N, C-alpha and C positions, 0 to 999 in steps of 0.2 A: 747716727748715734756714734757710727764707726769716725775712729780716727786715723783719718788718712792724710791730713795735713802736716807737714813738716818743715823742718830746716826753714833758717829765715832768710829774709831775701825773697819772699813768696816763692820758697821751694815747696813742691810737693813730690814726696818719697811714695814707694811701692805702695799701690792702694790695699789698705787693710780689709778684708774680713773680720767676723766677731774672735778670733784667736781659737776657737775650737777648732780640735781636726774632724773633715768631713765624714769620717768614718768611725767615731768613736772612740780613734785609736788609745791607747793609757799603756801605761809603763809596763816592763817586763813581770813575768809573774814571780813571785815572793817565794824566794829559796832559802834565804839565810835565815837563819834565827838569831838570837838576843847572843846567844850562848857562842854562837859559830863568827859573829861579825867581830868586824876588826878596828880599829883606830882608825882604818882609812876614811879620808872624805870622799864621798860618792862626786861626781862633778857634771854641772850643766852647763852645756854649749848654751851661749847668747848668740843667737843666729847662728849663719852656718854657712863655711863656705870648702864646698867639697874640691880637692885636687883638678878637676875635670871640666868645671862649671863657675865662670864668674857670675855671680848672682848673689841678692840681699834676699834674705826671708824674716819675717819677722815673725818669730817663733822662740821659743828657746827648746833644747833637747838635751834628754826626752820633759815634753809639756807637764808631764805627772810623775812624781816622785815619791817612793811609803818609805818613812824613814821612824827611827826611835828619836826619844827625848834624850839631848846629851849628843846626837850626831850632828857632824860637820857637812853642809854642800857647798861645794867649791865653783862658784858661776865662772867660766870660762870667758871671756869677750872674745869674738871673732870680727876683726873690723873689717867691713865690706861698704863703708862709705855711708850705712844709716846708724845714727849716734844710739847708744839703748842706755836706757839703766835697770838695775831689778830693784824692785821698792814694794814693799812689802809694810804694814800695819794695818791698824784699825778701819783709819779712812778708807785705802784701797780696797781692804776686805769687804765692808759692807757695800761699798759702790759696784764692785764687781758680781756679789752674791745676789742684787739686783737688777744687775744689768743680765746674768744667764737667766733670771726668772721670766723675765722678757720675752713676748711672742718674737721668731724671726723677722717679720717685716717691722717692726720696729727696731730688733737690735740691728738689722742689717740697712737701714735706713740713710742717707746720705745727709742727715739734717734732723736732730734731734726734735720730738715730737712737741707740740701746746698741752702739758699736762693738763689745760682745763679742757681740753675736745676727748680726753682719754676718760675710760671706766675708773672710777676710785681707786680700784685695786692697780691698775697699772701706772695711773698718772703719780701714784705711792711708789713705785718702783721707780720711773722716770727721775723722779726728785731727788730719790738715793742716790741712783746712779749718777744724777751729775752732778753731784754735792763733793764729790772728787776733785771735779774741774775749779771750784771755786776755793779750795783749800789748797790744790798741791797744782799750780799752775805746770802747762808743756814745758820739757827742755826748751824747746826754743819755739820763739813766736813765728804767728804766721805771714808775719810781714817784715819788714826791717830793725835789724836792733840785736842786742846781745842775748847771750844763753840766759835763763832765769836762775841766779845763782842758787838761790832755795833747792830748784830741780839739778839743778848741773855738779853738786858739790854734796858731799856726804851729809847725812840728817838723821839722828838717832835722839827722837823724841818720845820720853814716857807717855806724856797725856797731852791730850789738849790739841789747839790746832796752830799750826807754825803762823807765822809771818811772811804772806806770799811774796814777797817783793825783796826779799832780803834772806842770806843766809842763813843757815840754824848756829849755833853757836859751834865752836870745836870741841868735840869731845870726844873720848875714847869710843869704841865699836863694843856696846853692851853682849851678850849671848842674845838671839832672839825669844822672846816668850811667847809672844801673840798676842801681847797687850800691848805693846807701844802703838801709839799712833802714829808715830812716821819713821819706818827704819829701810834708807836711803842709800844704795851705794855711788850715786850720784853717776855722771856719766865715766865709762868704762872705756879705756882707751884699748888701743889694740892688745891682746895677747894678757890683759890685765885679768886679774881677779879678787872677786869679789867675796871673801871665806862668810859664810854663817853658821856658826855655832849655836844648839838649840840649847835651851834651857833644860836643864833636868827635870826643873818640874814643867815646863811647857804642856799643855791641855791636851790628851789626843784629839786630833779630828784636822780638818782638812783646813790650811791658810792660803791664800789667794794673793798673787802678786803680780803685777806689770810693770811694764815700760813708760816711763814717763813723758816718752815723745808719742809713741804711737798708742798708747792707752787701751782701751778694751782692744785692739787689734792686736795687742802684742801681750797673751796672759800666760800664766802658769800656776802651778800648784805645789804644795808638799802636804804629805799627807800624815799626820802622826800617829803612830797606833801603839800600843801596850809593848811592854818591853820584853813579852816571851811569843809577841807575834810575828809572822815571819817576814822580811823584806829583802828586797834586789841588794845582792851584792853587789860593789864599786865598780865589777867587770859584767855584772848583768847589765847594769844603768848607762854605762859608755856604751855597748852593744846594742839599745832599745833606743840611745839617741842619734846614731849612726843611721842607723833601718828607718827612723822618722825622718831624717835629714832625705834619705833617698827615696823612701816612696812617698811623700808627701812633697817633695821640691824637685830634689835635682833628676827624678827619673821623668816628671815632666817637662822638663827645663833644657833636658838636654838635647833631645833632636832639634828643637829651635834653636840651639846652641851652634848646633853642625851646621843647619841650612846658615846661619847668621855669617858665620866665617866663609860663605860661597859668595855671596853678595859681591854683586860686578860693583866696580866703582862708581858707574852712570847710578847707578842708584845705592850710595853709599847711606849708612844709617850709622845713628848715636844710639844705643840702645835698639830696645826689638821690640812692636807691639805684640798685646797679649795673645798668646795662639787661640784658637779657637775653642773652646769648653775652657779655660783657664782663665777667663778676664776677673774672675775673684780670687784667683789663688793670690797667697799672702808673699808675693816673691817673686822678684823680676830678675832678668838679663841685666849686666853689664858689662858689653863691652861692643867694639864697634864691629861692623860689617862694610867691607873686609876687614881684615887685620894687616892685611897689608896691600898696600897701594902702588900703583904706578902711573906716573903722568909726563909732560913734557911742563920744562919749564915754559911761564905765561898762561900753564889753563889753571884750572879752577877744581875743585871740590866742593860737591855741595851735600852735607849730610842731611837727612831726614832725622828729626831727632826725638825716641819715644822715652817721655819720660823727664829726670831733672839731671842732667847733665851740664856739664862744661867741655869744649872742646878748646886745648890749649896747643901751643907750642912753646918745648925751652921753659915749661913752668919751672920756678926756682920752690925749693921745699917750702917752704914757711908760707907759699899759696895755693898748698895741699892738705887736705883735710877738713874736714867739718869743723872742728874743737881745738883749740890750741890753749895750752896750759900759762899760766900766768907766771911772774915770780915769786908769787907770795904762795902759790899751788894752786889757788885756783882756776875753773876752768871758764871758757869764753867760746862764741862764735869768733869765728876766722875769716872776718872780712874781707881779708886778700881772697881767698879761695871764692866769693861769689861774685866779685866784680871784675866789668870787662877790663880788658887791653889791649889798648892797638887798635880798636877797632868798637863802632857800634856794640850795646847788650842789648838784651831781648826785650821785647817790650810784655807788658805785665798781660797776664793772661787774661783771656775774655771769657772763657769758658769755664764750668764745673768741671772740677778730676771726673776722671773716666777715661772709658776708649774711645780714641778717634772718632770723630763723625767723618763719613764717608764720601758725606755729600758737602764738607769743607773744605774751602781753598787753602792749603800750606800756605803759611806767612812767611814769605824771605827774609833775613838778614843778611844782609850784605857787609861781611868782615875787611874786606877790603883786600889789599897783596899785603904778602908776608913776602920778606926781600932775605929771609936767612939769618938775619941775627935778633937775637933780644927773646924777650916773651911778649907770646902775642894769645888773648885768650876770647873768647865770647863771652866770657860770662855765664851765669848760671842761666839755664837755660830751662824752663818749663813747659813741657810740652805733651801735653794729655789730651786735649783735643776739645771739643772744637774750638780755634782749629789745630793744628799740629804746627811744629815752628821748624824752619832751613835755615841750615849756616852753610853759607858759602864764603868759602876761603881762596883766594887764587897764590901759588906761590910762584914768586917772581922766577928764583934763583935755582941752579939744579943743586943736588943734596941730597940726604936721607935725614929725615926732620920725625922725631918721636912724637906720636900725639897722644894727649892724656886727657884722660876726667879727672880734673882736681878733687871730685869729690868722693871717688869708686877706684879707691886704690888699685885694683886689679882691673882696670878698662885701660886698657892699652892699644897704639895702635903704632906704624909707622909709614910713612909716604916718600917713595922715591921719586925723586924729580931730578929727568934727566936734559 
């Protein structure tokens, strides 16, 4: 049931567990009354980008907020390389409510179960949970192809089901009243905001939303309470967001990031395997180890790849980023970011997503020789084992070269060739 497949060209992004906090953490204590409230919007962060850890997180921060009718929520995007949406509506809400009522063994399964083999009550929940996939397709396909235009672009539908293979008609964004069938931000580029104003007549209750790429693995809620009930202030929401990012993800990944920087050149890596005990963490590191390497001309570096990454030298700007905006304003998958350049690309994955199998022999991709000029890229390498993949690149000419992952903007390294 977990949505862990992402990005076109058979890219799998960070593994996703069910979107709930392990410890049941909720937003901060309510201290602001309606009479004390101001017109300032509260901000929910989409993904997280701490200053000292290059990472991606399949989460909204804070995951749950409490508000009044008429309030505004500003969803702010942090571009970590994971493309996200903020998608409300009755289709999503009904699916997520059913999903949350399922037993953990079904919620956390790698594949949806056969409803015919389940008790009637569980079968009904599974059917409801999966209905969203038929009506709202993923932002990006599991294989080659463009972004789904319904999901990639804003969509506000008062009722009924959308056409799954076409963008919604362009219309002005209405207030969210909790009754719309689809209320979708579309793809959110870096630092973009999706401002959601709640209708004055929205009914008190909890409304679910999720990302149209990561599905049940990246969810959030807003709870609308009576006008005279206390709600957190904008400052309290901001603090809760920072605390959740730190406690749930950054603090757990920071030790691994420190060790990654110390990696010897002979053991170079792109990305990092999940640390022991963190295999189901809804986040991952986006970094090269080591960040700086020195070799002699004619020598090669072989990176062991963990996760979905490219290894590119002198990548042009239009070959970076998962999505690209067309002249008409619509968003599409950036094909240049995933294709190999100057050498062979990776073979298609042979095993299921998950931690690397220690018994599987790595598959070596020989990227050839780089002569110090022009664009060279491995193309997207999907390495979740079994087996993991390695990428070898020989540097023929002295110089200092900047290595980047075209998917993850903070994933950079330098290679000095003497």
